[in-house]
N, C-alpha and C positions, 0 to 999 in steps of 0.2 A: 186520342180525340177522333171520333166520327163524324161523318156528314148525315144530317137526317133528311129523309123523304128526299132523296135525289136520284135522279135515274142515271144509269150507265152512260146515255147517252151525253148528258150533261157534264157527267164526269171525264168523259173521253174529248169533249169539245174544249175544255180549258185551254187558254193560251200559254204558249211556251215562253220561257223567260228570254230576253233577248239576250243575243251572242255576240261577241266581238272577237271576229278571227284576226288574229295576230301572225299569224304563220307565213312564212317568205315564200315569194312568188318564187316558181320554177316549175320544173316538170316532174312528174309523178314518180313515187320511189320505185316503181314497178319497172324491172329491167326488161330492155327488149327482148333477151333471150329467153326470157321464161316463155314455155311452151303451152301458151293458153288459147282455149279454141275461139273462134270468132263466128259470130252469126251471120247468114248472108243475107239476111233483111231484118231492117229495126223499123219500127212505126209504132203509132199511139196504141193504148189500150182503151179503147172508148168505153168497153162496157164495164169498166172498173170506176163508179160513181157513187154518189150518196142514195140514186135512186134504186139501184141495184141491189145495195146493200140493205134496204128496207125491205125488199120482197126476195130475199135470198132464202132458200130451203123453205118456201111457201110460206113467207112471212115470218116465221119463226124466229128468225135473227132480229128483225124487227120488235117483237113484241119482245124480247131479252132486253134489248136497249132500252125501249121506254119503260120497262119494270122500275119501280122505286125502290129503294133502299134504305134502312137505316142504319147501317152498320158500314159504310165506305170509310176508308179512313182518308184524312185530310190530305190532300196534295203535298208531297214532300216540300220541304223547304231547300232552295236553292239560292247560296249567297253569290252574289254577283260576283265578288273576289275570292276564291280563286276558281270558281267551277265554270263561269261564264265568259271566262278569258281562254280561246283554243288558241295555243300555240303548236300544236301538233297532233296525230291523230291518237295519241294515248290521252292528251286532256279531254277531247271529244267523247271517247269511251266511257271516260269515269261520268262526264256530264250525263250521259245517256244510261249510264246504269243506275244512275241517281234519281234522273227524272223522268224518263220516258219508258223504261223498263219498268220500274215500279209501278206506273198507272196503267201499262198495259197487262201487267201480271196480275194486277189487282181486279181489272174486269175481266181478265181470262178466267179467274177463280170464281168470281160472281156469276159468269155465265153458264159453266160447267159443272162445277162441283156441288151438289145437294140443291140442284134446280132439277124440278120434274119436267121443266118444258124442253130442256136438253138433256137426254139421258146418255150416258156415256161411260165405259169403263176404262178409258184411255184419254185423259183431258190433255189439250195441247198447250204448251207453256213457251215461255221466250227466256232463252238462256244465253249465257256466252258461248262462244264457240267451242272454247276449250271443255266446256260442259256436257258434252255431246260426241260421239263417236262419228266422224266422217272416213268410211272406209271407201278407200281410192288406191291403187297402186303408187308407188312412188315413180314418179316420171323423169327420165333422164333429160338434163337441162345440158349439159355438155359433158365432155370427156370426164369421168370420175367424179361427176357432180348429180344429185338427184334433187329433186324438189317434191315434198309431200305437203298436199294443200290443207290448210285450216282455215274456214272462214272465221270472221270475226264475232259473228252471232247465230243463234241456231234454234230452230223450232224442232220440238220432241214432242212425241206424245209418250207420257209414262205408263208405264207397264207394272201394275200391280201384282203381278208375277214375279217379276225378273227385276233386281236389285242393282242389276250393271248399267253403265251408261247407255242411254237411248240412242239411236241414229239421229244424225241431223236431218232432218226433211224438210227445213226451210233455212236455206242458207242466208245470211245477212252480212255487207261489207261496209267498214266506215272508213270514210275520206274526207279530210279537211276540203273545204271548198276552194281552196287554192290548189290543190290537186286534181280537180275533174271539173270539166268545163260543160256546164250543163245546156249552154246555149247552143251547142252544135247538135242538139238531138235532131234527127230527121222527121219531118213533117208527116210521111208518109213512107210505107215501105218500097215504094216505086224511086224515091229519092236515095240518091248515094251515100254510103255512109263515110264521114269525115276520116280521113287518116289519121291524123295530129294525136301524138301519143296522150295528151291531157284530156281528149275526148274519150280515144277507143281502148285504152289500156285497162281504167277500171270496168269497162263495160264487159270485155274480154274474159277479166277476171271472174265478175259476177256469173257471166254466161257458164264459164267452165265449172265453177261450183254445180251449179243447177245440174248440169251434165253429168259432172260426176256422180251426184247425188240423187241422180233420177227423179228431181222433183222440177215442177215446172213454174214453180213460184221461187220469188227470190227479191232482196231488195237491197237498194244502196243508200245510205244517209249520210249526209254532210250538216255542216251549221247553218246551212241556207235551205236546205230542200230534201225530202224523200223520194228515192226513186222506186216505185214496186214494178216488177216487171213478171210477165208470164211467158214462156219460151215454147216452142212446137217444132215439130219436125217437117222437114220438106221432102217431097220426091223428087228425083233425079239424080242423074251421076255427080258427085264432087259438090255436093249439098248439103250443110250443115244442119241450118234449121233459122228460125226467125225468132225475133224478139219484139216484144209487146211492152210499152211502158205508158206509166201515169205518173206525172210529177206533182208534189203536193208541198207547197212552200210551209219552211219552218214557221212563218209569221201567222199562217192561218190560225183562228180560232173561231167561237160562236158565231161573231158578229160578221164573217166572210161568207155570205151568201148569194154573193154574185153568179156564179156559177158551179157545175158540178164540183169542180176541182177545190173551190173554194170553200164548198161545203164538207171538205174531208181535211182533217186537223192529223198532224203526222200520226198521234196517237190512236187516232180513229181507224187511220188507214193500215196499220200496223195490226191492229185488233182486228180488223175485216180479214187482213191477209193470212193470219194464223185460224180464223174460222173457217175458211176456204179448204183447208187443208182434211178435213173428216169426208169432204165429197169427193176425193180423190186427187193425187200429186204425181201420177204417171205422164209422160209426156205422149202427146198425142201429135198428128198433123191439125186436126181442127178440134175446137171445143164447143159447147152448147152454152148459151146465155148465163151469165151468173143469176139472172133471178130464175131459171128452170132448174138447179142445182139441187140434189138432194142427199141428204148425210147417209153415208153407209153406215149398218148396224156395226157398232165395235170395231169401227175401223181404226186403223193403225198405221195411217199413212198412204191410204190408196193403193194397199198390196205389196207395199215395202216390205223389206224383213222384219220390222218391229211387229207389224200383222204378225209375222210367223211366229214372232217370239211370244207375244201374246198368247196364239194358240198354243206353242210349245208348252208355256206355264200352266195353262188349263188341264193340260194333257199330264203334266207331272203331279199336280193334284189330285188327278182322278187316280192315276197309278199309286199314289201316297196312301189314298182312301182304301182301295183295292189290297193293299198290304196288309193296313191296318185290320180290315174285315178278315183276311187270309191267317193272321195271327191269332185272332180271335177265335175263329173256327180250329184251328192246330190246340189251343189251349183246351177247348172244349174235349176236342178228341183225345187230348193228353189224359184229360182228368178221368174220361171213361176208361183209358186203358189202364190206367193206374187203378182205378176203382176195381176193374176185371182182375186184373192182377193178384190185388189184394186178398179179392173172394179166391181165386184159385190157391193161393198160398194158404187160405184158412182152410180150403177142402183138402189140399195135401196132407195137414197137418192133422186131420180128423180121419184120414184115409190111413194114415200111417197107423193111429192108435188103433182104428178098426180092424185093420189087416194084421194086426199083432194079435188083437184078442182072437180073431180067427183061427190063428197060428196056434195059438196055446188050445185051442178046442178042437184042432185038427193035428195029431199025431203024425199024420202019412204025408207031410211036407217035406219034399226033397231037402238033403242038406247040401246046400250051395253055400256060394259065397254072401257075403254080408250085403254086398250090393245088388247081388240079384234077388235076394230075400226082400231087400228094402223096396225095389221095384215091384215085385208081385203083391206086397203088402198094399203100395201106393195104388196100384192099378185096381185091386179087387175093392180096397174101402173107396174109390173115388167113383167106381161103377155102384156100389149101393148107396153112396152118398146123392150120386146124380138121379138115381131111380126114385129117392125118397123125396129129392126135390122137386121132381114133376109133381108130385102130390100137394108138396108143402109149400114151396116157393110162395104163391099168393100169400098164405096165411102168414109168412115169415117177417113181422116188423121191419128188421132191419135190413135184408133185402129187397122188402118192397121200397124202403123209403129211398135207399140207394137208385134203384129204377126208375122209381118217379122223378128222382133231383136229377138224374144224367136227362132224363126225357124233357123235364121243363127247361136244363139250360140249352138243348139243342133249340125248343121251341122259342126263346129268346133271343138266341143268337138268328134265329132265320127271320122273325120280328122285327130286329134291329136293323137287318141287311136292307129286308124289304122298306123300311120307313127312311134310310138312307139315300135310296137310288133315286126317288123323288126330289128329295129335296136338293140333291147334288144339281139335277136337270132343271131346278127353278131357277128363273134369270135372277142376276142380284142388281136390284135399284137402290140407288143412293135415295137417302130421306129428302123429302123437299123441304125448302127453307121455313 
């Protein structure tokens, strides 16, 4: 069943199902010996709000959100029992996959694919962490033990020229609310960072994922809130970087309009965060306002390796076409060689008969071996036939047809090659809705 005449904005502002966290209180499961990176400064990300969302990419993103569709799927049904009862991190991930991920992926699909307002060859998508490649070397934890990082969620840009797994360019992490205390978030970057484990460990974990994936964006989601972050580098000795955050409560819906934070729902904020990726994900000391971002053409993560994969894929396609053209040219040349060889064999057979005729009329031919006689007869006959063909070749129907056929095949091959070149250089745009 589909929703009729509904905008993407209304689709993303739907209220989330109420959750009941039944996780036991306690410290986070992240061990203290884990080699997590830690930001030097933590402060609010004030630019991430509903107003900037409407003006990003020169207002194009706002136009996409306000556009109405007749084929949006109905929001997935989530039973209160067992999906909304959260006992551990795995329970929360199953709920998010059934509800939040389904909504966000539906909106991303409508916003990017077959949409002439947003043209892209590599659409961004939200997937589980195991469906993406997180390239980083294993880190030594203790003697004889190493840790290889893998986030719970991933943002990827699908490569139409490569079927392998894509790189994780937007890492996400899941935590039950019993294992992360959002109340300790510093109100500004000048305030000290709380040292207790229930706050800093998940922050360190997410920050490390962003640093290792070389992506400025990331998010931490619990059964009570969504924390979206943007990290940046700091100049100076012994400086790691800074982290900016925006907190969006799980209970937010279309009726929550008191301030900027309450104008964003969890689904809308995740959609917005993923749509920021085409403007670049590389980590910098400072960033321009979100309202001034511009989409990079055929971006694949702001210069990350997946962009190189896309270019490499196109290069392979060009080389494949060149190989096909080379094979076609070789086939034409092979046909010409075979035709010339057949003509040569025909001349040899006629030359032998002509040579023997001359020998029968010329008794002065020296007595030699059979091979020498044949060679002399062939040479003499070939010379006579070639002299005769100079005047008669154009009038010969069979030779004229062979020559014209070879010439026509060469012209067709050249014409096909000249038409193929502009077709490859022509930009591929998906059809509009």
